[in-house]
N, C-alpha and C positions, 0 to 999 in steps of 0.2 A: 260251318259258321261264315255268315257274310261278311263281305269287306265292309258293308255300312256298319255292320255291329262293330267290327273291330276299330272302326275309326271313331265311332261313338265312344268307345271304351279308350282307346289310346289318347285322344285328343286332349282330355281334362289331364290325364297323365304327364303328356309332353307340356302342357301349361305349366303344371306345377313343378317340372323340372326346371323348366325355363324361370320360373320365378325364385326357385331355390338357387340356380347357377346365379342369378343376377345377386341374389343377396348375398351368396358366398363371394361372388366377385368384389362387391362393395365392400364388405368386410376384408378382405386381402387388400384392398386398395387402402382402407382406412388403416389397417396395421401397418402397411408400408409407409404409409405418411406419417404416422406415429413414430415408427421407428427411424424414419429420416427427417424428423420435422426441424433439428438444428440446421440440416443441410438445405433443406426447402426456405428455413428464413434466412440463411446466409445469401440465398440466390436472390432475394428481394430486397437485401440491404448492399447488395455489390453495386458501388459506384458507376460501374460500367466504364470507368476512364483510367489509363495509367495515370500513377501519380506524377510521372514527367512532364505531362501534358495538362496537369490539374491546376486551376487556379485557387490557391486557398482563400479563406476568409481574409478580411483585413485583420493585421497585427493590433493586440493590445497596447495602449500606452501606458505603462505603470506608473507614469507621474498624475496619471488622472483617477481621481476616486471611483470612476466608472469602471475603470479594470479590475475592480476587487469586490469580491461579495462583502468581505469585511477588511477595514483598513484600521487596525488596533489602536485604543487609546492608552497613550504611553504616559498619562499623568500620575500614576503610582509606581513609584520607583522600586517597589517590591515585587510587581509581577514581573515573570519573565515574558518575552515575546514568542508566539508560537507561529511558525510557518508551516501552514496546512494544506495540502494538495488534495483536492477531491477525487474521487475516482470516475468511472465511465458511466455516462447517462446519455449518450448520444447514440443510437443506434447504426447508422450510417444512410445507405439509401442515396442521398443527393450529395454527400460530400464524404472525403476521406476523413477530414479534420471539423470539427464542430464549429459552425459561426458562433461569435460572443453572444449574438443575439436570439441565438434558438430558444425559444420559449418552454418547448416541452422539458429539453435537457436541463435548462435554468431551473425550473419548477421543480424538478426531480432533485438537483442537487440541493435546493435549499428547503425542501419538505422530507427529506429523506436521508441523503448523504450527510448534510451538515447535523443535524438533530443526533443522527446514530452514532456518527465517526469522529466528527470534529469537537463535539461538546464535550468529551469527556476531559480535555484539556483546558477548559475555560477557569477551572478553580486553581491552574498553575501559573496562566498566563494569558496576555491579551492576544486575540486572533487576528493573523492578518491570512486572508484566503484569496488568491489571486484567481481571476478568470483565465482561462489559456485556451488555445484551440486543441481541445482533446482529440486524441484519435478515436476514430469510431468504434463501438464493439465489433462491428465488421471485420476491422484490422487485428483484432485479437483472437478471431475465432478460425483464422487461418495463418499460415507464415510466410505468404506472398511476399516478394520484395517490396510492393506497394505498400503493405501493412507494417512491414518494418519501418519504413521510410517515414509513415504517417505518426510513429510513435516517437523516432526521433526528433520529427520536426515539432511535436508538441513540447519535448524535452526541453527544446531551446526558448520556448516561450517562458517555461517554469524557470530556467536558469536565468533569464531578464527579470522575472518578478522577485528571486530571491535576492539579486544583486540591489533592487529597488529596496527590499525588506532590510536589508543590511545598512543601508544608507539612511533608512527612515529610524532604525532603533538605535544609532549611536554607537559610540566605542566601548561602553562597558555593560550593557545589560546582557544577561545570560538569556539563552533562546533555546527552544524546541523546534525540531523539525519532525513533521509528521506528515503521512499520507497513507491511502487506503486505495488496494487496487491498482489501477493505472496511476492513482497519485503517488502510490509508495513507490513504484517504478520510476517516477520522475524526480522523487525526492531522494531515493538513492544515488542517481545521478547528480543532484546537487551536492551531496556529502562527498562524492568523488571528485567533482568536479572543481568545488569551491571550498569546501571546509576541511578535507582531509591534508590537503597541502599546505593550508594557511594556518601556521601555529597560534596566532592570536585568537584566530575564529574558533579553532578547534578546543582551546582552553574555555570559551565561553559556552560551548555546546553541553547543555544539561544532559540530553539524550535526544535519539531519534527513535522514532515509532513508525515502523513500516508494516502496515497491517494488511493482512491478507496478499502479502508480497512475497514471492520468492528472492531470497538474497542468497547467491551463491558464495560458497567459503572461500573461494580462489581469490575474491575481491580482498579479503581481510589481508592477505600475503602481498598485495600490490597497491592498488588505488586505493584502500581504505586503511593504509599504514597510520596508527596512532589513533584511530578509532577501533574500538573492540566489541564484541558481542557482550550483551549485559550478563555477566555471569552471576552476580549478586544483587539483591534488591537495592541496595545502598550504592551502587556502581554507577558513575557518571561519565560523560564523553563516550557513550557505548550505544549500541543499536538493539533495541526490542523488535524483533520481527517474526513473525508466523503466517503460514497458510495453512488453514482448516479444513479437516474433511472429517465426516462420519465413517464408521467401518464398514459400512454398507456401499460407500460412494467410490465404486472402484474405477468408474470413469473419469470423474473428478482427480482422484489420486492419479491417475495415469496423465491427464492434462498437465496437472501441477508439477510431475517430475520428470515429464517427458517432453512434452509438446509445448511449454512455456519457454519464453525466451527473457534473458536478462543481460545485464551489460557484460561485456568482456573486460578483462585488465585493461587491454589496450584500445578500448573503445568500442563503440558499435554493440549489435547485439546479437546474440547466441545462444541456442537451447542449453537448458540447465542441467540436462541429462548427464550424469557422472560427474559434476562438479560439486556435489554436497551443497545442502539448504541449511542455513541458520533457522532454528527453531528455539523461541526462547518462550518457555511456558508463561502465559499471561497470568494466570492464578499464582504461581510460585514468585514471579517476578525474576526467574534466572534461566540460565541454558542450561538445563538437566534433563536426562530420560525419565526421572521419577514420574510416577502417576501421582497426578492431583486429585484429591476425591472431591465430590460434588460439594461436602459440606464445608470446604474453603472456597468454592466460588462466590465472589461477591456481589454479583449481579450482572445480567444481561438487562437490555432495554429493546423494546421493540415501539421505535419513534418515527414509523413511516408514516407521512402526513400530518408530521407535526412541524411547527412554524419553527425556524431556528431560533435556540435559547430556551425552548420549550420542551420538557422531557418528562415521560411518566416515570414513576418510582421505578428504580431496580427490582428485578425478580432475582433474589439468591439461591445458591444451592440448586442450581438447574443442571449443571453439567460437570463430570470430570474431564481431565483433559491430560495428555501425555504426548510427548514427542517421539514421533517414531519414525526413523529413516529421513528425518526433515522435515516432515509434516506433523501438524499438531492434530493429533486424532482426538476426538470429542463424543462423548457420549450424546445420546438423543435427549434434548431438554425436555423437562416435565411439561414446560408451557408450550401449547401449539404455537403461540405467537413467536416463538424463538426457534422455529424449524423453517427451513427451506422450503419456499412455494414451489410448484411445480411450473414456472414459467418457462417460455421457449428461452434456450441459450443460457439456462440457469447457471451452467458450471463455469460460464465467464462473466456473470453478473456479481455484483455485491449484493449480500441480502439485505432486506429491509429491516434489519435488525442488528445491533450490536450486541453478540453473545458474553463479551467481557468489557462491556461498559463501564462498570463500577471499579473492576480491576486495574483498568487503564488508569482512571481518574487518579485513584490512591495512589497507583504507582509513579504518575508524573508529578503530584505533590510531593512525595517522599524523596523522589530523584532532585527536585529543585531544592529540598531542604539539606540533602546530603552535598550538592554542589556547592550551596553557599557556605557550608561548614568547611568543605575541602578549600574553597576561593580564599575564605577569612584565613586559615591556616598558612595557604602559600603565599598570601599578601603579608604575614606577618613573620614570615621565616627569615631567620638570618642567613643573609648570602654566604655561601660557601666562602672560606677564606682561601686566599691564593695559596699555591704551594710553596714551602719555605724555599728561600735561595740560598744555595751554599755560599758560604765566604770562606775563601782562602786566607789563610795566615799571611799577614803582610811580612815581608823581611824586615828585620830588625838591622838597622845602620846606625852605628855609632855617630854621634854629634861631634863635629870636629873642636878641639879645644880653642876658644878664641884667643886664648893668650899665644897659641903657637904661630 
């Protein structure tokens, strides 16, 4: 067999092997890129500058209407006031904290966050929704000191907004505190730093709704003294909180229970692992571990892309839910519109729907009615009588005879 024949036979085979190897290499690279997609996404969102040398965007002035997405109408005395804090919509890249005028971040708030997560409270109260320099999504995808600092920086804006809110609503109106995702973290900080230690404000609190937010149980023994988990649907001055996951979302469960940071009793942020998490089942409206079947589910809404104030009809009986080890475990909804999309960094994002929209809407209405009943009874209650005073017998002294 001649060398020429061998070369003629082997050359096409070698070429095919090169093609096969190239295809296999491309497949391996694609698989690696898919497996590491969140890490790659992180790399592109890194501001590339330590927070210590970073110049934050200009601060909001909450005396100005421009510092609010909504600043509620207080003309109806029967309406509560709702302080709502939106979630994360700014990915990062150029800033640790979002500029107030970032168009893409604000559009996402107005067309997704507010229609899905703020709208349920409209039937109970008038909404006050502050703009704030939210921490970038990148700050939540790792627990670097810079990311922690970006979160505490955003929390200061929200506390300032709450102070302006309290000044605006007067001295008697009941109020609701609500937040979703990052907004829930900052709303929790408001409860710790502004409400729990102020007896007058605490009495006016209808309830707090911290949705897709991890709330460590140790806070109720310390900084949340006087505010309790909502143990019953009619309870007031309490917190409804949950972070949800599906049974096959192992990575999300790990992030929620191990890698998420929340407020410490003595201030600052720390991991929630080992601290126990509050889970109030939104279908049942109470803190229990009972399973809530889908037939009790009042309805989810997929309002992504809707203008604030406009929402589709709720889709009921979509999912069952049960609190398991502090996480709200949900069944796969029947409607594809209420299932998590496969976006980059999805485990750190708010979904483009609210699976418990109608449950939360009715819950807020019921707790406001309950608060009014309780407040009326408290106002009409007869104050406790002072303890009786002991009176000692007076000594009897004879009156001298004037004749003597």
